N, C-alpha and C positions, 0 to 999 in steps of 0.2 A: 897249551900242551906242548912239551918240548919237541922239537923236530918235525913239527906239523905246521904247514903254512900254505895258504892259498897262492896259486900261481898267478903273478901279475899279468895283465893283458899283453904287455910287451913280449912276453914269452910264449904266446899262444902257438906260434908256428913251431917253436922248439918242442913244446908239449906234444903237438900233434905228430911231429916227426920221429920222436924218441919214446917218451913215457907213454904217449898215446897208442903206441903199437900194442900195449898190453891190455887195452880196452876192447870190449866186444865191437865188432864192425858196425853193428846197428845203432851204436851210440856215438860214432865219430861224425864230426870233430868233437872232441871233449871240450867242456866249457873252460874258460880262463879261471873260474872259481875253483877248479879242481884241487884237492888237497893232496899233497905228497908227503908221506910219512917216511922219514929215513930208516934204512935198515941197520944203521950204525948201532952197535951194541946189542944186536939181536941175533939170534940163531933163527933164521927164517929161510924156508926153502919148500920146493914142491915135494910132496911125499906120495906114497902108495899105501892105501889102506885096504887090508884084506876084506873081501866082501863075498857074499854067497855066490854071486854071478861073476867073480873074478876081482881083481884089484880096482879099487876106486881111486882115481886121481884126487889129490887134495893139496892144501897149502897149510903149512904150520909156522907159527912164529912164537918165540918166547925169548925172554931176556937171556943173553949169553952168560952173564955173570951174576946170576940170581942167587939168593941165600935161601936154601930150602926148596921145597916143591911148590909149584905154582898152581893156583886155582885154575880151572879150565872153562873156556867158553867155546862151544861149537857154534859156528857162524853159518847160517843157512842162506845161500845166495838168492838173488833175485832172478827174474825171468831171463836176464842176459847171461846167466851162468857164472862160472868161476873165472871172473876177469879181474882186471887190475884194481878196480874199486873194492871188490870184496877182499883181495889180498892186502889192500891199504888198511881196511878196517881190522884185519887180523893183526897187522903191525901196531895199529893204535892201541889194541887191547894188550899187546905184548909190552908197550911202553907203560901201560898201567899196572904191569905186574902179573898179567895172566899168560897162560899158555893158550893160544887161539888156534883152532883148526877149522878149515872150511873144506868139506868134501864136495866134489863135482858130482852133484845129484842127477845130472843129465848125461853123464858119460856113456851110459849104455845106449842111449838113443842118438848121440851125436854130440858135435861140439857147437854149442849155441853161440860162442863168441866168434865163429867164422861166418855166420849168417848175417846178411845185410838188412833184412827186413824184419820188423816186429811180427807181422802176420805169419811170415815164413817160420820164425822160431815157434810161434804158437802152434802151427800146424804140423810141423815136422818133428818137433821135440816135445814141448810141454804137454800137449795133448795125449802123448804116448807114454808119459810118465805116470804110473799109478801111485796112489797114496801108500799102498802097501810097499811098493819099491822104496819109496822115500823113507818110510818107517824102518825098513830093514837096513837100509844104508846108514841111517843115523844110529841105529843099534850097533852096527858094525863099527862106526866110528867111536862111539862111546866105549865099546869093548877094546878097541885098538889103543885108546888113550891110557887104558889101565897098565899097559906095558911101556908106557913112556917114562923114562927115569926122571924127567923134569916135571912130570904131572902129579897133582893130587886129585885123583878122580872122585874122591869123596865130596870135592867141592866143584860140582859140575853145573855150569850155567849154559843157557841156550839163547841165541838171538837170531833174527833173520828179518829180511826186507821184502815187502810186496809179496811175491809168490812164496818166498821163504818165510814171511810173517804168518801167512796162513798155516804153514806147517809147523811153526813154533807152537801155535795153540794146539794143534793135533797131537804133536809129539809130547807136549806137556801133560796131556791127558792119557798118554800111553806108557810113558817110562817113569818108573819110581826111582831112577837114578838121578833124574834132574832135580836140582834143589830150587832153582829159580829161572825165569825165562822173560825175555823182552821181545815183543812182537811189534815191529814197525809196519804200519799201514797194511796188515795183512787182511784179505778178504774174509768176511765173517759168515757169509751164506752164499747160495747160488744154485745153479742147476746141479743135479746129481746124476751119476751113472755108475756103472759096475766098478770103474777104475777109481771113481771119487765119490764113495758112498755117503760120506759125512762132511760136514763143515764145522767150524769152530762153535757155532751156535748150538750144534747138536751134542757137543761134548763138554760145554762149559761146566756143567754141574759136576762132572766127574774129574777135574783137573787134579793131577797129583802133585803138581808144583804151582806155586803162585805165578801169575803172569802180569807183567806191566804191559799194557797196550798203548801205543803211541800213534795218534790219528790226526789228520788235518781236517778241519771244518769245511775247507773248500774242496775236499776230494771228490771229484766227479764219479769215481769208480766205486767208492765206498760211501753210500749215503749215511747221514747222521742217524737216520731212523734205525739202521742195522746196528750202529754203535750203542744206541740207547737200549736195543733188544738184548744186546750182549751183556750190558751192565746189569739189567734185570735178571738175566739168566745166572750171571755170576753171583748175585745177591741171594739167589734162591738155591745155589748149589752147596757143595760140601765145604770143608775147611779151607782147602787150597783155593777154591773158587772164590770164597768170601774174602780171602786175603788179597785177591787180585784187584788190579785197579786199571782204569783207562783214563789216559789224559789226551784232551783234544786241543789242538793249537789253532786258535781262531783264524789266523792269517795264513795258514799253510794248506796246500793241497796234497796231492799224492806225490810220493817220492821226495819229500822235502829234505830228506838227509842226503840224497844223491847229488854230491857236490859237483860231479862231472856233467850234470844235465841242467838245462834251464829251469827245471822244477825245483832247484835247490833254494831253501830258505834258511839263510845262515843263523838267525835268531832261534827258530824253532829246532834246527839240527843241533845247535850247541846245547840247548836246554834238554833235548831229548837225550843226547849223550851223557849229560850230567845225571839225568834221572835214571838212566840205564846203569850206570856205574854205582849209584846210590842204592838202587834196587838189588843188584847182586850183592853188595856189602851187607845190606840189611837182612838178606835172606841166606846167608851162609856161604856165598860164593865171593870170597874176597879175602 
């Protein structure tokens, strides 16, 4: 992919001191394998998305000199919030001809990128973000894109990672506007409460858009038994559920796409990205 390259080990200190400043504090120092996607040729910037509870910060990227309107991919961030890795993913999609936008779905609870501890992020922010709030903010993002002169909102895709991967499944069961979705190692089941009343397994049969699920066989947080349960639920569901599929990478664990972390597995990440792009194209987002 043009303008995308891993950072060699000799540049580790440079990365930590410059580009690394855009990463969440909880993930620093970033790994030498971190991919940097150039913004050259792109219209990429922070944006404000009107939401029910006030403006939602976000990041938008699209080719600056495109021909016609671009298909759209909403990118749902991981537990570390809207930090540099998610912005880089948006630029990668823009290089592939998409308009990519990532809303900060934690903004009302705080800035996850400024917290230094995973447990602190979970307790102070993630646990206070309801599924209903996320659903509403994704609705707001999809509505906002309709007014973007560069976007073709009729070709709307959705993708997300880890915490965001779970919400990809949930939103694909909620919104009729989404044409196709890709969920990267999103949790499929777990404890429920008033703020998190359902999980992907509960809504699998009612998907409104086909989902490609990408998982790692070595994932200690998402057992293969739950992946198999999800496959069965999809097979017994409606048309979009039946069109959905799950790919498991045998040598990968959780967060295998996160090139800035030690969990990164280049081969699985590259294959997953290839599958994601193909999935969107095959299902009307491209």
